[in-house]
N, C-alpha and C positions, 0 to 999 in steps of 0.2 A: 340898413340891411348889411353893412359891413361890421357893425358892432359885435354881432353874435360870433363870427369866426375869431374876432380878437379876444373876446371873454373866454371861449374854449381853447384858444392857445395859451392864455394866461394861466388857465387851470391845470392844463397838461404840463406847463412848465414848473408850476409849484409842485405838482405831483411827483416830477422827476427829481426835483431838488430834495423833497421829502424822503424819497427812496434811499438817498444818499446819508441821511441822518440815522443815528442809532435810535432805537425805541425810547420813549419818555420812561424816566425812572418811576418806580412804585411810589405811591403816596406815602409821606412821612408823617409820623406823629399819630398814627391810627391808635386808638385805645385798645389795650390788650389786657386780659386777666394775668394775675400773676401764676407762677408755677406750683405744683403740689411738692411740698417738702415734708419733713418730719416735724415741723413747727406748726402752729396754727396758722391758717391761710392769712396772707398779708394782702389786704384789699389795695388795689392800685387806683389812682386818681382818674376819674372819667374826662375831667378837663384839665389842660396845662395849669400848674401853679397850686393844684388842690392840696390841702393839708388833711391826711387821712388818719383817722384814730378809730380803732376798734371800740365798739361801745362798752365791752365788758372785758375784765380780765380773763386770761386764758382758762383759769379754774373756776370761773363763776358757775353757779348751779343754773344760771339762766340759759346755758350754752349746751348744745348736744355734743358731748366730747367724742362721740364716735364719727361725727361729721365735721368737726372743726378744721380739719386739714384739707377738706375738699375744696378745690378752686372754684370761683364763680365761673359762669358761663356767661358769654356775651352774645347777644342776638343784633345783627345788624339790619338796618332797614336801608340798605344800599351799600355800594362798594366801601365806603369809608365812615358811614353814619352809624354810630352806636345807638340802637334803639331801646334795647331792654336787657336787664340782667336777671339771671335766674341762678338756682343753686347758692343761695345765700345762707351760709351757716355761720359766718363771723360777722355779724352786722357792724356797720360803721357809719361815721359822718365824714363828710368832705367838706371842709370849709373854704370859702373863697370871700376875700375881703371886698367891701365896696370902695369906691373912690375916696381916697384918703383926704383930698381937699373938700369933699362934701360930706364927710362921714357925720352920720346922725347917731351912731351907736346902735341902731336897729339890726337885727338879724331874723331872717326868715329861714326856718327849716322847711325844705321842700320835700314833701312825701308824695311821690309818684304813683299813679295808679297801674292798672293792669289785671283787674279782677282777682287780685291775691294769687294770680297765677304766673305773673312776670312784673318786674318793676320797670315802668316805662319811662326811663330817664331821659330818652332822646327827645321827647316832646314834652314832658311835665316836669322837667328839673333842669337840665342843661341849658335851655334857652333863656332861663331867668336869671342865670348868674350874672350875664352882662347887662341884661335889662335893668334889673335892680341896682347894679353897682353904679350905673349912671345917676342914681338918684341918691347915692350915699348910703345904701343898704347892702349890708353883707348878707351872704346866703350859705345855707348848708344843706347839701344833698344827703338825704337819709337813705341808706340801704338797709331795709328792714327785711325780716325774714318772711317767707310766703307759704300759703297753704299749699302749693303745688309741690314744695320741698318737705312737706310733712308737719307744718306749724300751724298753730291755730292763730288766725288773725286778731281776734278780741282778746288774746292773752299775749302771745309771743309779739305779734305785731305792735299792739298797744304798748306793751312793756318797752319795746325798742324805741317807739316815739317818745315815751316819757324819760327814758334814760337819755335819749339825745338831748332833750331839754336841759337835763341836769348837767350833762358833759359840756354842753355849749356855754352854760352859765360859769362852770368851773374855769374855762378859759377866757372869760370875758375881759380880763385884765391884759392877758397877753395878745388878745385879738382886737383891742380898742372898741370893745362892746359896752353897751349900758345894759347891765344885768336885768333892768325893769323894761327892756325893750326886746325881748326875745319870744317869739311865737311861732307858729306853725301854719303852713299852707298845705293843704291836701287836695289832690285831685282823684274823684271817683273812689277807688278803694282806699287811696291815701286820705281822701276826705273822711272816710269812715274811721280811720286811725286818729285823725285830727279831732273829730267830734268826741270820740271816747277819751282822748287825752285831756280834752277840756273839762270833762264831767269827773273822771276818776282819778285825777293827779294826787288828791289827798290820801286816797287808800294806797297808792304806790309809795308816796313818802313815808307813810307809817310802816309799811312793809319792810323798807329799805334802811330805816333809821336804826342801824345795828353797829355795834362796835367793829372797827376795821374796814367799814366802807368810808372811803375818802369823800363820796359824794353825799353822805349821810344827811347833812344839814342843809343841803343845796335844794331849794324847791324845783319841782318838775312842772309847776304850774305855767302854762302859756299865758304871756302877757296879751295875746290876741290869737285868734283862730280864723282862718279862711277857708271855707269850704266850697270847692269848685266842682260843679256837677257831682256832688257827693254820694257815696254809697250810703246804705242805712245807718243811722245814728242810734244812740242808746234809746232813742224814743220811738223807734220803729215798732211795728207790730204791737201797739198799744202799751209799750213798756213805759214805766214811770219811775226811773231812777231819780234819787235826791239830786236837787241842784245846788252845788256849792254855792254859799254866800258871795264868793269872790269869783265866781265864774267869769272867764274873761269875755270881752267883746267879740263880736263875730261879724264876719263878711261873708255872704252867701251869694253865689251866682250859678245859673244853670239854664240851659234851654228848657222850655217848657213843654209846649204841645209836642215838639219833636223828640223829647227825652222825657216822657211824662213821669216815669217811675223816680228819675233822679229829682225832678221837680217836686214830687210828693215827699221824698226824703229830705229835701231842703226845707219844705214847709213845715215838716214835723219837727225838725229841729228848732227853727225859727220860732214856730208857735209855742213850743214848750218853754223857751226861755223868754219869749215876749209875754206870756201870760203870768210868768213868774216876776215880771217887773225888771228884768235885766236891761240895763241901759246900754244905748250905742250898738244896737243890732242893725245891719243893713242888708237887705235882699234884693236881688234882681233876678227876675225870672224873664227870659227873652222869648218873644213869639217866635222866632225862628232858630234853627240850629239843631245839630244832632250831637249825640254822645260819640266821643271817638271810637271808631270801629263799626258803628252803626251804618247800615246802608241809606244812602241818601236818594232824594227824589231825582228824576231827570232833570238835567239842568242846574241842580243845586250844587253849591261848592262842597268838596269834600270836608268830612267831619275829622280834622287833624288834631284838634285839641290844643292844650297849652296856649301859646301866644299867638297863634294863626289868626288871621283877620276874617276867617270864614268866608273868603270871597267877597268882603265887603258887608257881611250881615253885622248888625248892631251888636250881636253876641260877642264878637271878636274885640270889642272895646271894653270888656269886663275889666281888664288890667288897668285902664285908666280910672275906671270907677273905684277900683281898689286904692289906687294911690290917693284919689280924692279923700276916700274915707280915712285912710292912713294918716293923711296930712290933718284932717279935722281932728282927729284924737290925739294929735300932738307927737307922733312917733317920728316925724321929720325934723323935729326941733334938735338943738344940739345935745350931745350926751350929757346925763346929769340932770337935765331939765325935766321936772315931774310932768307926765304926760296928762292931758285931759282925761283920757281913759282911765288912768289909776286913780284920778281925784274922784271921778264918777263912781268907780267901783267901791271906794271906801265910803261915799256918801250914800250908798244904797245897800250896805251890809244888813240893815235891819228891815228892807223893802218887805212888803206883803204881797201875796200873789193877786193878781187882778181878777176881779169877777167877770165871768162872761155871761151874766145873766142880765140883759139890757131891756127886758120887757117889764110891763107894769107889775106891781105886786099881786098876788092872787086874791081873789074876793073872797072875804069871809063866808064860811058856810051859809049863814043866816041870810046874807044878802043874796047868795046864787038861788035861794028858794023864792025870793020875792017876784 
């Protein structure tokens, strides 16, 4: 019975001492966009130590020169947590090196989602930098242009993804990367960009193989593609684009019943490549889980996306499954060692599409009359 008065007295004493202290200082190192100047906007690093490079020269025909000076706008998901970026008119990449003692030479370009209305780097880019660095994998945060800012995702957004692949390869030597281990991982709308990049890289390279382009002879082909709860691929709505003979291997993961349309889009991409005989495809559709931003059922953990463990749901382990696939295909070997994935791509350049007719052959008309 005497304990309660002692506890109250202690709390009152602490409160009195706190009143004598100055207020705590404001948080330091909070990300902030750069100012507007007369020069093209200079993108700022989202995370400490980031190396930021605009995708295109300032006079590029790919850019909207009336908007290139406009600063990016940051949206915060808490007092100091950068959630999303909008108003992207000077698209860029932000490089972060993996652990140098474990360096594999692999680099993953991270294409965040956001429905092409925002770029949700807070959950679908920034958390992966340290996660992959612990495995000797470098990362690049892609800041691509958005539909909400007046751009067309299947043109401008895809061009940004493909240009990022070229630019990262161009700096492979400086960043201790293996140019044969550079690929893209996209989330939702970012997965849409990744799927288009994996199909249309040859067209982009032909278009940009012009005099004066320092990246002209550098391929934009991803060495791998990861589609996480992806948006619609080039095979959605019954489309049948030609599949390149050297299309990269793909890892695909999504909630299923709880995010049914993203599961459908995942299956469309997987089925198109699988029927074409593309090797080393892997897909995980999880029974439980929701797409980020979707309303969850009572008692169900929030759908926060990215690396979140989904309250213990199996879907939250997709990143471990990705690393298993990545290791299986040889991307975690030392730089310069040819990957199993590359060997299999080369071995299946002359593959034939697989038949989906598994039934017995039709009976001749004469037999049918008997």
